[in-house]
C-alpha positions in Angstrom: 24.8 110.1 169.4 25.2 106.8 171.2 26.7 105.2 168.0 29.2 108.0 167.7 30.5 107.4 171.2 30.7 103.7 170.6 32.7 104.3 167.5 34.9 106.8 169.2 35.7 104.5 172.1 36.1 101.5 169.9 38.5 103.3 167.5 40.5 104.6 170.5 40.8 101.1 171.9 42.0 99.7 168.5 44.5 102.5 168.0 45.9 102.1 171.5 46.2 98.3 171.3 48.0 98.6 167.9 50.9 100.5 169.5 52.4 97.6 171.3 55.1 95.6 169.7 54.6 92.5 171.8 52.0 89.8 172.2 51.3 87.1 174.8 52.2 83.6 173.6 50.8 80.3 174.7 53.2 80.2 177.7 52.0 83.7 178.8 55.3 85.3 177.8 55.5 88.8 176.3 57.2 88.1 173.0 57.8 90.3 169.9 54.7 90.6 167.7 56.7 90.6 164.5 60.2 89.2 165.5 63.2 91.0 164.0 66.1 89.4 165.6 69.5 90.7 164.5 71.5 87.9 166.1 69.4 84.9 165.3 71.7 83.6 162.6 74.9 85.1 163.9 78.0 83.0 164.3 78.8 81.4 167.7 82.5 80.6 167.5 84.0 78.5 170.3 80.7 78.5 172.2 81.9 75.5 174.1 83.3 77.9 176.7 79.7 78.7 177.7 78.2 76.5 180.4 74.9 75.5 178.8 73.9 73.5 182.0 74.1 76.5 184.3 72.3 79.7 185.2 74.6 82.7 184.9 74.0 85.3 187.6 75.3 88.8 188.0 74.3 91.9 189.9 74.1 95.6 188.8 73.3 98.0 191.7 70.4 96.3 193.4 69.2 94.1 190.6 70.2 90.5 190.0 70.4 89.3 186.4 69.9 85.6 185.4 70.8 84.2 182.0 70.5 80.8 180.5 72.1 79.9 177.2 71.3 77.1 174.7 73.8 75.7 172.2 71.7 76.8 169.2 72.2 80.5 170.1 69.0 81.1 172.1 69.1 82.8 175.5 66.6 83.6 178.3 67.0 86.6 180.6 65.3 87.4 183.9 66.0 90.1 186.4 64.9 90.6 190.0 65.8 92.4 193.2 65.8 89.0 194.9 68.5 86.4 194.4 66.2 83.7 195.5 64.1 84.1 192.3 66.7 82.4 190.2 64.4 79.3 190.1 62.0 81.1 187.8 64.6 80.5 185.0 63.2 76.9 184.7 59.8 78.2 183.7 59.0 79.2 180.2 56.8 82.2 181.1 59.3 84.4 183.1 61.8 86.7 181.6 62.9 87.9 178.2 63.9 85.8 175.2 66.6 86.3 172.7 69.8 85.2 171.0 73.5 85.6 171.5 76.5 85.8 169.2 80.1 85.0 170.0 83.3 85.7 168.0 86.7 84.1 168.1 88.1 86.9 170.3 85.5 86.2 172.9 83.3 89.3 172.2 79.7 88.4 173.1 76.4 90.1 172.3 73.2 89.1 173.9 70.1 90.4 172.2 66.8 90.2 174.0 63.3 91.5 173.8 62.0 93.8 176.6 58.3 94.3 176.8 58.8 97.4 178.9 57.4 100.6 177.3 55.5 98.9 174.5 58.4 96.6 173.6 61.9 97.0 172.2 65.1 95.1 171.6 68.2 95.5 173.8 71.7 94.2 173.2 74.1 93.6 176.0 77.7 93.8 174.8 80.6 92.2 176.6 83.3 89.7 176.7 83.4 85.9 177.5 86.4 85.3 179.8 88.6 82.2 179.7 87.0 81.0 183.0 83.5 81.1 181.3 82.2 84.2 183.1 80.7 87.0 181.0 81.7 90.6 181.5 79.0 92.9 180.3 80.1 96.4 179.5 77.1 98.2 178.1 73.5 97.9 176.9 72.3 99.4 173.6 68.9 99.9 172.0 68.2 99.8 168.3 67.3 103.5 168.5 71.0 104.2 169.1 70.7 104.8 172.8 73.5 103.2 174.8 74.5 103.2 178.4 77.3 101.8 180.6 76.2 98.7 182.5 79.2 97.0 184.0 78.3 93.6 185.3 80.0 90.2 185.7 77.9 87.1 185.2 79.1 83.8 186.4 77.7 80.3 185.9 76.6 79.9 189.5 73.8 77.4 189.6 73.9 74.1 187.8 70.6 72.9 186.5 69.7 69.5 187.8 69.8 66.9 185.0 67.1 64.7 186.6 64.6 67.5 186.7 62.4 67.5 183.5 61.3 71.1 184.1 64.8 72.3 183.0 64.8 70.2 179.8 62.4 72.3 177.8 63.4 73.4 174.4 63.2 77.1 173.4 60.5 77.8 170.8 61.2 81.4 169.7 
């Protein structure tokens, strides 16, 4: 009888742990267990309009969104109810990771992995303005769910060039 309960508890644990689509990497980030990025190899036309040396900041209702872009198409996203938490963007282990695409007309998509609710991919769809700000219109999930999410992100905080903490290279 003891063995039966051990097997029952052990199999329940294994079943439950297998339901998650994320894992914890060496930087304590929640990342996709089996990455399936749709925008990883997407074109980035005229990406020079994006400020790669700044943190983009926007607000939707009571939540601040922070985004950092790299020239190779990678992006990091973090959200908080506190504006003062923008500095967490310099650390590897905070926020979501992903990729962006940009077409000639300025349409931008930012795909990121959210570890909420076992993990799923979200794509923010918007437009890159001439002044370099990003106007997000809506968010979509791969399941087809979509919702309006109007938000304007501006490159508000320049990353200090002398600070080595900002100079890490994305590894996803």
